[in-house]
C-alpha positions in Angstrom: -21.0 20.4 -116.3 -21.6 24.0 -117.4 -25.0 25.6 -116.7 -27.0 27.3 -119.4 -27.8 31.0 -118.6 -31.4 30.0 -118.1 -30.6 27.3 -115.5 -28.1 29.5 -113.8 -30.8 32.2 -113.5 -33.4 29.8 -112.2 -31.1 28.2 -109.6 -30.0 31.7 -108.5 -33.6 32.7 -108.0 -34.5 29.7 -105.9 -31.4 29.9 -103.8 -31.6 33.7 -103.4 -28.0 34.3 -104.5 -26.0 34.5 -107.6 -24.5 31.2 -108.8 -20.9 32.0 -109.9 -18.9 30.1 -112.5 -16.2 29.7 -109.8 -18.5 27.2 -108.1 -18.3 24.8 -111.1 -16.4 21.6 -110.2 -15.6 22.7 -106.6 -16.8 19.4 -105.0 -14.6 16.4 -105.6 -17.1 13.7 -104.7 -20.7 13.1 -103.5 -19.3 12.6 -100.0 -17.9 16.2 -99.9 -21.3 17.9 -100.2 -21.8 19.8 -96.9 -25.0 20.0 -94.9 -25.4 23.5 -96.3 -25.1 22.1 -99.9 -27.7 19.4 -99.1 -30.0 22.2 -97.8 -29.6 24.0 -101.1 -30.2 20.9 -103.1 -33.4 20.2 -101.2 -34.6 23.7 -101.8 -34.0 23.2 -105.5 -35.7 19.8 -105.4 -38.9 21.4 -104.0 -39.1 23.6 -107.1 -37.7 21.1 -109.7 -35.7 17.9 -109.8 -34.1 19.2 -113.0 -32.7 22.2 -111.1 -31.3 20.0 -108.3 -29.7 17.5 -110.7 -28.2 20.2 -112.8 -26.8 21.9 -109.8 -25.3 18.6 -108.5 -23.6 18.1 -111.9 -22.4 21.7 -112.0 -20.8 21.4 -108.6 -19.1 18.0 -109.0 -15.6 18.0 -110.4 -15.3 16.0 -113.6 -17.8 14.4 -115.9 -20.0 12.3 -113.6 -22.5 10.0 -115.3 -26.1 11.2 -115.2 -27.4 7.9 -113.8 -25.1 8.2 -110.8 -26.3 11.8 -110.2 -29.9 10.7 -110.4 -29.3 7.8 -108.0 -27.7 10.2 -105.5 -30.6 12.7 -106.0 -33.3 10.0 -105.5 -31.6 8.4 -102.5 -29.9 11.2 -100.6 -31.9 14.3 -101.5 -35.4 12.8 -101.9 -35.4 9.9 -99.5 -32.9 11.2 -96.9 -30.5 8.2 -97.1 -27.1 9.0 -95.7 -24.3 9.5 -98.2 -22.4 6.7 -96.6 -25.3 4.3 -96.9 -25.9 5.3 -100.5 -22.2 4.8 -101.4 -22.2 1.4 -99.9 -25.3 0.4 -101.8 -24.1 1.8 -105.1 
């Protein structure tokens, strides 16, 4: 998913670095998010769930359904469920 200029600016401010278009679609699956990625997502979540969800969708390769992204966000980012456990439950 492409980020609007406004979302890109807001995410960049929260993370303290520029979000480059090259980062779009650079993660093949939810399981491939690194601990550093999860830290970024939790920082975004503290400011706005919309920023976190938008960034997840931006980073994932392909067109991932919004309900799947929201499920990942709620379980892994907000509740701290492991990705493996989340994937098994999904």
